[in-house]
C-alpha positions in Angstrom: 6.0 -19.1 16.1 9.5 -18.9 17.5 9.9 -15.2 16.5 7.2 -12.6 16.4 6.4 -8.9 16.3 3.2 -6.8 16.8 2.5 -3.7 14.6 -0.3 -1.2 14.1 -0.6 0.4 10.7 -3.4 2.9 10.5 -6.5 1.3 12.0 -5.3 -2.3 11.5 -3.0 -4.3 13.7 -1.0 -7.4 13.0 1.0 -10.1 14.8 3.6 -11.4 12.4 5.3 -14.7 13.5 8.1 -16.5 11.7 10.1 -19.8 12.1 13.2 -17.7 11.2 14.6 -14.7 13.0 15.7 -12.7 9.9 12.3 -11.5 8.6 11.2 -10.4 12.1 14.5 -8.5 12.6 14.0 -6.7 9.3 10.5 -5.8 10.2 11.6 -4.6 13.7 14.2 -2.2 12.1 12.0 -0.8 9.4 8.8 -0.5 11.5 10.7 0.7 14.6 8.6 4.0 14.8 5.2 2.2 14.5 3.1 1.5 17.6 2.3 -2.0 18.9 -1.3 -3.2 18.8 -3.5 -1.6 21.5 -3.8 -3.8 24.5 -1.6 -6.3 22.7 -4.5 -7.6 20.7 -4.0 -7.8 16.9 -6.7 -7.8 14.2 -4.8 -10.3 12.1 -2.1 -12.9 12.5 0.5 -13.6 9.8 2.7 -16.7 10.0 5.8 -17.4 7.9 6.3 -21.2 8.1 8.5 -23.7 6.2 6.8 -25.3 3.3 8.0 -28.7 4.7 9.5 -29.3 8.1 13.0 -29.9 6.6 12.7 -26.7 4.5 13.4 -24.7 7.6 17.0 -25.7 7.4 17.6 -27.2 3.9 17.0 -24.6 1.1 14.7 -22.6 3.5 11.3 -22.1 1.9 8.7 -19.7 3.3 5.0 -20.4 3.1 2.6 -17.5 4.0 -0.3 -18.3 6.1 -2.4 -16.7 8.9 -6.0 -15.9 9.6 -6.5 -15.7 5.9 -4.4 -17.4 3.3 -4.2 -18.8 -0.2 -3.8 -22.6 -0.3 -2.3 -22.6 -3.8 0.2 -19.8 -3.1 3.8 -20.7 -4.1 6.4 -20.7 -1.3 9.1 -18.0 -1.3 12.9 -18.1 -0.7 13.9 -17.1 2.8 16.0 -14.3 1.2 12.6 -12.8 0.4 11.2 -13.2 3.9 10.6 -9.5 4.4 8.5 -9.4 1.2 6.6 -12.5 2.4 5.7 -10.7 5.6 4.6 -7.6 3.7 2.5 -9.7 1.4 1.0 -11.6 4.3 -0.2 -8.3 5.9 -1.7 -7.1 2.6 -3.4 -10.5 2.2 -5.1 -10.3 5.6 -6.4 -6.8 4.7 -7.6 -7.8 1.3 -9.4 -10.9 2.5 -10.5 -9.9 6.0 -11.0 -6.2 6.4 -14.6 -5.0 6.6 -14.5 -1.6 8.5 -13.8 0.4 5.3 -14.2 0.0 1.6 -10.7 -1.0 0.4 -9.3 0.5 -2.8 -6.1 -0.9 -4.2 -4.6 2.6 -4.5 -1.9 5.0 -3.4 -3.0 8.0 -1.5 -1.4 11.3 -0.3 -2.8 14.2 1.6 -2.4 18.0 1.7 -4.3 20.5 3.7 -6.8 17.9 4.9 -7.7 16.7 1.4 -6.7 13.4 -0.2 -5.4 12.6 -3.7 -6.1 8.9 -4.6 -4.3 7.2 -7.4 -5.1 3.7 -8.7 -4.0 1.6 -11.7 -2.4 -1.6 -12.7 0.9 -2.8 -11.4 3.7 -0.8 -13.1 1.4 2.2 -13.7 3.7 4.4 -11.5 1.2 5.1 -8.7 3.5 3.9 -5.8 6.6 5.8 -7.1 4.5 8.9 -7.7 3.0 8.7 -4.2 6.5 8.2 -2.7 7.8 11.2 -4.6 4.9 13.4 -3.4 5.5 12.1 0.1 9.0 13.6 0.0 7.8 16.9 -1.5 5.3 18.5 0.9 2.5 15.9 0.9 1.7 13.4 3.6 1.8 9.8 2.4 -1.3 7.9 3.5 -0.4 4.6 1.8 0.8 3.0 -1.4 -1.2 -0.3 -1.2 -4.7 0.5 0.1 -6.9 3.6 0.5 -9.5 3.0 3.2 -12.8 4.7 2.4 -15.1 5.3 5.4 -18.5 3.7 4.8 -20.4 6.5 6.6 -18.5 9.8 6.3 -16.7 9.2 3.0 -13.3 10.1 4.4 -10.2 8.3 3.4 -8.0 6.8 6.1 -4.4 5.9 6.0 -2.6 2.5 5.8 1.0 3.8 5.6 2.9 0.5 5.4 6.4 0.3 3.8 6.4 1.6 0.2 7.3 -1.2 -2.2 9.6 0.1 -4.9 10.2 -2.0 -8.0 13.0 -2.0 -10.5 13.7 1.4 -12.0 11.7 3.1 -9.2 14.4 2.1 -6.7 17.0 4.3 -8.2 14.5 7.2 -8.5 13.8 7.1 -4.8 17.5 6.4 -3.8 18.3 9.8 -5.3 15.6 11.4 -3.1 15.9 9.7 0.3 18.6 9.0 2.8 19.9 5.4 2.8 18.8 4.7 6.4 15.1 4.6 5.4 15.5 1.7 2.9 15.2 -2.0 3.5 17.5 -4.6 1.7 17.4 -4.9 -2.0 15.5 -8.1 -2.8 16.7 -9.5 -6.1 15.0 -11.9 -8.5 11.5 -11.7 -7.1 8.4 -12.5 -9.2 8.3 -8.7 -10.1 12.0 -8.2 -10.4 14.1 -6.2 -7.9 12.1 -4.8 -4.9 13.3 -2.5 -2.1 11.1 -1.2 0.7 11.1 2.4 1.8 10.0 3.6 5.2 7.6 6.6 4.9 8.5 9.9 6.4 7.9 10.4 10.1 4.8 12.6 9.6 3.1 9.7 7.7 3.5 7.5 10.8 2.7 10.2 13.4 -0.5 11.2 11.7 -1.7 7.8 10.5 -4.9 8.1 12.5 -5.9 11.2 10.7 -8.4 10.9 7.8 -8.8 13.3 4.9 -11.6 14.3 2.5 -11.1 12.8 -1.0 -10.6 15.6 -3.5 -9.1 14.1 -6.6 -8.8 10.7 -8.2 -6.1 9.9 -10.8 -5.4 7.0 -13.0 -1.7 7.3 -13.7 0.1 5.5 -16.6 3.9 5.6 -16.8 5.9 5.4 -20.0 3.8 7.6 -22.3 3.9 11.2 -23.6 2.4 13.6 -21.0 -1.3 13.9 -21.4 -4.5 14.4 -19.3 -7.8 12.8 -20.2 -11.1 13.1 -18.5 -12.7 9.8 -17.2 -16.5 9.5 -17.1 -18.3 8.4 -13.9 -19.5 5.1 -15.3 -15.9 4.1 -16.2 -14.6 5.3 -12.9 -17.2 3.2 -11.0 -16.3 0.1 -13.0 -12.6 0.6 -12.5 -12.9 1.1 -8.8 -15.1 -2.0 -8.3 -12.2 -3.9 -9.9 -9.7 -2.1 -7.7 -11.6 -3.0 -4.5 -10.9 -6.3 -2.7 -14.0 -6.1 -0.5 -16.6 -4.2 -2.5 -18.7 -7.3 -3.1 -18.4 -8.5 0.5 -19.7 -5.2 1.9 -22.9 -5.3 -0.2 -25.1 -2.3 -0.1 -22.8 -0.4 2.2 -20.0 -0.7 -0.3 -22.2 0.3 -3.2 -23.4 3.4 -1.4 -19.9 4.4 -0.3 -18.4 3.9 -3.8 -21.3 5.7 -5.5 -20.8 8.8 -3.2 -17.1 8.8 -3.9 -17.6 8.6 -7.7 -20.2 11.3 -7.6 -18.2 13.7 -5.5 -14.6 13.3 -6.6 -13.3 14.5 -10.0 -11.3 11.9 -11.9 -8.6 12.2 -14.6 -6.2 9.8 -16.4 -2.7 11.1 -16.7 0.2 9.8 -18.8 3.8 10.7 -18.1 7.4 9.5 -18.8 9.2 10.9 -15.7 8.6 11.7 -12.1 8.9 15.5 -12.7 6.3 15.3 -15.5 3.9 13.5 -13.3 4.3 15.9 -10.4 3.8 18.9 -12.7 0.5 17.3 -13.9 -0.6 16.5 -10.3 0.1 20.1 -9.2 -1.8 21.5 -12.1 -4.9 19.3 -11.5 -4.7 19.8 -7.8 -4.7 23.6 -8.3 -8.0 23.2 -10.2 -9.7 21.5 -7.2 -8.1 23.8 -4.5 
């Protein structure tokens, strides 16, 4: 690749290459405080290539490939190159990571203990994690929570926070402008803008935390808290894990321990303030 950058995010490292300069320049700005891969060796390679040779210049079209890829994935416009790079890194983790049990979840930490939040796209978990990360919690990630197969600790993957649609304005009211990436319009999920986590999230990204609370958030409903049984929790988390099946017995044992030890609740809310009030209330019960 003509342009490239190396990044380490938590325990995983990446080399992202591109046929165009713009996506790499955007990554370099937003990830400027992140370390390079140790010894210059990356766990995964991501490549942003033109869908056809002439599409590098004529109506530039980005195809995501790398160590792991999806052959039937649709190419993206060059204007969404930053999003393509982020998706490429997430794809490598989802298809290739085996050192931890991966949960598609947001995660924040306080006093050495972790709050894990998982749910469908649009459930509000990323926005809630971003808000908590600005209000006294350490953001550990908004895409993956990494569950240690032996100790049960949660480890961080604090990539850029992907904010969508109305969540963008919510966080723009909380955070200085210099921590935002460009507004990406008309993506498959609407408007997207990336937010750089606070400095402590990056500086402490090698620190794990003991999982203390699991939440299933749901945005757009009257505030409510509901208990969730262990059987339902287990099934939901198997569906939220991208490598549970590949890990076999080790994944089953790690997830069984997590479900058995971590209390779980479903929360409904219609605003960030309502969600934070519910989180603080439930967190107080496990303190």
